[in-house]
N, C-alpha and C positions, 0 to 999 in steps of 0.2 A: 456205684454199681455200673458196670460196663455191659454193652450189648452190641451185637452186630447190626449194621445197617445194610439194607438190601437195595440193589440197583433196580432199574426199570425192568430188568430181565429176571428178577427174583434171586439174584446171586448175592451171597454174603460178601461184602466188598470192603467196608471200612468199619471202624469201631467207635461208637458213641461212648464217651467216658466222662459223664457229668458236666464238665465245663470245657470239654475239648473233643475234637475228633482225632482219631489215630489211624494210621495205615495198618495194613495186615502184618506189619513187623513190630507194632507197638509204639511207633514214633508219633509224637504230636504233629498234626498237620494244620490245625486251625483251632481258634478259640471261640467259645460261645459266651455271650454276655446278654442275658435275658433271651430275647428271641432273635438276636442279631449274631451273625457269624463273621469272624474276622480272620484274615490271613495271619501268618506268624509275624508279619511286619506291621500289623495293626490296621490294615485296610479292610473296609466293609466289603464282604464278598457274597453275602446271602442272608437267608433267614432260616430259623429252625422252629417250627410251630407244630404242636400236636404230634411230635415224633416224625415229622416229615422235613427233610432238608430241601430248601429251594435255592436256586442260583441267584445271581444278581439281576435277573430278569423276572424273578418270582415264578420260575418254572421248576417243577419237581425234579430233583436229582436222585433221591433215595429216601428210604423210610425204615422205621423200626417195625419189628413184627407186630407190636401192639399199638401202632400209630392210630391217631384219630383225626389228623389233619387231612386236608384236601389232597386227593390223588386223582389224576385223570383216569386211571384204571388201576386195579390192584392185581399184579401178576401172582401166580403161584410162587411160593418161595422154596428154595432148596435147603439142604442141610447146612449147618454151620461148622466151620473148622474149629479146632481148638483155639482158645484165646492165647495169643503169644505173651511172653513176658513184656512188661511195659518199660520203656526207656524213661529216664528222668525227664522232668518237664523243663523246657527252656524258660528263660525269663519272659514274663508276659509284657508285651509292648504297650505303649499308650495307644488307645483305640481312636480311630477316626470317627467323625460324625456319621449319622445314619442318613442315607439318602431317602427320598420319597420312594414309596413302594408302588411298583406298577401293578396292574390287575393280574390276576392269576392266569396262567397259560396251561399248556399241556405238559408233556414230559420235556425236559431240557434237551437241547442238542448236544450238550456237554456230557461226558461220561463221568460217573461218580468216581471211578477208580483214578482218574487223572485230573479232576477238577481243581484240586488244591495245588497241583504242581504246575498249572498253566500260568 
């Protein structure tokens, strides 16, 4: 089951699709393995807990509508666009080790829309 993730401004931005995140065109941008998030190259880039996506500094990037994870504040959320057709999945790479997790912070200085392309 897929669902839109919302940015710190409450905008539907990317799509959570069970074991990956997709952009608004349906292309896979990152992999999820347990609570860990990996780039398409297999590098650890964040965490996904309780429906909240955290960056590599453990600061909130975005959240699902029904999230239960820690958010520094919960913005009002806007409507959601139609779900695009999904592109095929690329091969899943070998995944790097998991770094130590820093303490929680506020909202990330990174933007949810561009985090995976950085």
